[in-house]
C-alpha positions in Angstrom: -22.0 92.0 0.3 -18.7 90.4 -0.6 -16.0 89.7 1.9 -12.8 91.5 0.8 -10.0 89.4 -0.5 -7.1 88.8 1.9 -4.6 90.1 -0.6 -5.2 91.8 -3.9 -2.8 93.6 -6.3 -3.9 95.7 -9.3 -1.6 96.9 -12.0 1.4 96.4 -9.7 4.8 97.5 -11.0 8.2 98.2 -9.5 11.0 100.0 -11.3 14.4 101.1 -9.9 17.0 103.4 -11.3 20.5 102.0 -11.6 23.2 104.4 -12.9 20.7 106.4 -14.9 19.0 103.3 -16.4 15.5 102.3 -15.3 15.2 98.6 -14.5 11.8 96.9 -14.4 11.6 94.4 -11.6 7.8 93.8 -11.7 5.4 94.9 -14.5 1.7 95.3 -14.3 0.9 92.3 -12.1 -2.6 91.3 -11.1 -3.3 88.8 -8.3 -6.0 87.9 -5.9 -5.8 85.6 -2.8 -8.8 84.6 -0.8 -9.0 84.3 3.0 -7.5 81.1 4.3 -5.7 80.2 1.0 -2.2 78.8 0.9 -0.4 80.3 -2.0 3.3 79.9 -3.1 5.2 82.5 -5.1 7.8 80.6 -7.1 10.5 81.5 -9.6 14.2 81.5 -10.2 16.6 83.9 -8.5 16.1 87.4 -9.9 12.5 86.7 -11.0 11.1 89.3 -8.6 9.4 87.0 -6.1 11.0 88.6 -3.0 10.3 92.1 -4.3 6.6 91.1 -4.9 6.4 89.7 -1.3 7.9 93.0 0.1 5.4 95.0 -1.8 2.4 92.9 -0.8 3.5 93.2 2.8 3.9 96.9 2.7 7.7 96.7 3.3 8.3 98.5 0.1 6.3 100.9 -2.1 5.2 100.1 -5.7 6.1 102.4 -8.6 2.5 102.1 -9.7 -0.6 100.1 -9.0 -2.3 99.3 -5.7 -2.2 96.6 -3.0 -5.2 95.8 -0.8 -5.0 93.8 2.4 -8.3 92.9 3.9 -9.8 95.5 1.5 -7.6 98.3 2.8 -5.5 100.0 0.1 -2.0 100.0 1.8 -0.2 101.4 -1.2 -1.7 104.9 -0.5 -0.3 104.9 3.0 2.9 106.5 4.2 5.6 104.4 6.0 3.9 104.8 9.4 0.5 103.9 8.0 1.9 100.8 6.4 3.6 99.8 9.7 0.2 100.2 11.4 -1.4 98.0 8.7 1.2 95.3 9.2 0.5 95.3 12.9 -3.3 94.9 12.2 -3.2 92.3 9.6 0.2 90.6 9.0 2.7 88.2 10.4 6.2 87.4 8.9 8.6 84.5 8.8 12.0 85.3 7.2 14.9 83.1 6.0 17.3 84.9 8.3 14.9 84.6 11.4 15.1 88.3 12.2 15.1 87.8 16.0 16.4 90.6 18.2 19.6 89.3 19.8 19.1 91.3 23.0 15.7 89.8 23.7 14.9 86.3 25.0 12.7 83.9 23.0 9.7 85.0 25.1 10.4 88.7 24.7 10.9 88.3 20.9 7.4 86.7 20.6 5.8 89.2 22.9 7.2 92.2 20.9 4.6 92.4 18.1 1.8 91.8 20.6 3.1 94.7 22.8 3.5 97.0 19.7 -0.1 96.3 18.7 -1.2 97.0 22.4 -2.8 93.5 22.5 -3.9 92.3 25.9 -2.2 89.4 27.7 0.9 89.6 25.6 3.0 87.3 27.9 0.4 84.6 28.2 -0.2 84.6 24.5 3.5 84.5 23.8 3.9 81.6 26.2 1.1 79.7 24.5 2.7 80.3 21.0 6.0 79.1 22.2 4.3 76.0 23.7 2.8 75.3 20.3 6.2 75.2 18.6 7.7 73.0 21.4 9.8 75.6 23.1 8.2 76.0 26.5 11.6 75.1 28.1 13.5 77.7 26.1 11.6 80.9 26.9 14.5 82.6 28.8 17.1 81.7 26.2 18.6 84.3 23.8 18.8 83.7 20.1 22.6 83.0 20.3 21.8 80.2 22.7 19.4 78.5 20.3 20.0 76.4 17.2 18.9 77.6 13.8 15.8 75.4 13.9 14.9 76.7 17.3 15.4 80.3 16.2 13.0 79.7 13.3 10.5 78.1 15.6 10.6 81.2 17.8 10.1 83.3 14.6 7.1 81.2 13.7 5.7 81.6 17.2 6.2 85.4 16.9 4.4 85.4 13.5 1.4 83.4 14.7 1.0 84.9 18.2 -0.9 88.1 17.1 -3.3 85.9 15.0 -2.6 87.7 11.8 -5.1 87.6 8.8 -2.1 87.0 6.4 1.2 85.4 7.1 4.0 86.1 4.7 7.0 83.7 4.6 10.1 84.3 2.6 12.2 81.2 2.0 11.6 80.1 5.6 13.9 77.0 5.4 16.7 78.7 3.4 19.2 78.7 6.3 18.3 75.3 7.6 19.4 71.7 6.8 17.0 69.5 5.0 15.8 67.5 8.0 15.3 70.6 10.2 13.7 72.5 7.3 11.2 69.7 6.8 10.2 69.9 10.5 9.8 73.7 10.2 7.6 73.4 7.1 5.4 70.7 8.8 5.1 73.0 11.8 4.2 76.1 9.6 1.5 74.2 7.8 0.1 72.6 10.9 -0.2 76.0 12.7 -1.7 77.5 9.5 -4.3 74.8 9.4 -5.2 75.4 13.1 -5.6 79.1 12.6 -6.9 79.3 9.0 -4.5 82.2 8.4 -3.9 83.1 4.8 -0.4 82.0 3.9 1.7 83.6 1.1 5.0 81.8 0.8 8.0 82.7 -1.4 10.1 79.6 -2.2 12.3 78.1 -4.9 11.5 74.7 -3.5 8.8 73.1 -5.7 8.1 70.3 -3.2 7.3 73.0 -0.7 5.2 74.9 -3.2 3.3 71.7 -3.9 1.9 71.8 -0.4 0.1 75.0 -1.1 -3.2 75.1 -2.9 -1.8 77.0 -5.9 1.4 78.6 -7.1 2.0 82.0 -8.7 5.0 81.6 -11.1 7.2 84.7 -11.8 9.6 84.9 -14.7 11.5 88.1 -15.2 8.9 90.1 -13.3 6.0 88.8 -15.1 3.3 86.5 -13.7 3.3 83.9 -16.4 1.4 81.0 -14.8 -1.0 80.2 -12.1 -0.9 76.5 -11.2 -3.9 74.7 -9.7 -6.0 77.9 -9.7 -9.0 78.2 -7.5 -12.1 80.3 -8.2 -11.3 83.8 -6.9 -13.8 86.6 -6.3 -12.2 89.8 -7.5 -13.9 91.9 -4.9 
């Protein structure tokens, strides 16, 4: 019996209507990502990479095709069902941090644990903040933290529930080069410790090179797959 792939897309398309004209963002994509893999999605602005990430993460619905996370077809679920699947399987790191300003660093990290009714939310959140070097900043609010510190809180929040898949969308886009490098080192270090599947959207080819392979998007088409590994299409 095969272990289900971490992420699989079959015939995935996304079209939107703009002033009566249908625009194709993604067209009939196929991809498969194994558990524990580190995969970059790369492409120029407008190529569809952030749209692809949103679809894979269940943040948006495809026009056609299906998406399976851990073998579960999330494209057939309604919005509440997709939210529940995200809580079961996924973590997120965004370019804009997406921290809640009214919550402390500790409360931000605790939130997904509490929403998933996971035990020991506070102790697990404290442990996650310790791993990103923010044990002394637990009671601080986002506005009291630097950009790098906010992104470290976001990384702690993403890893605390121990997700099967972590999606990261331009995680260093709002950071200076030195801080961004530290964030990337931290992200890959934590990923290695947890063996979480990492799916990373980036325009930075040096960042993509740290992944095992890259999926290259051009105008909504998957045109290349660099350094491919053998993938079981279960």
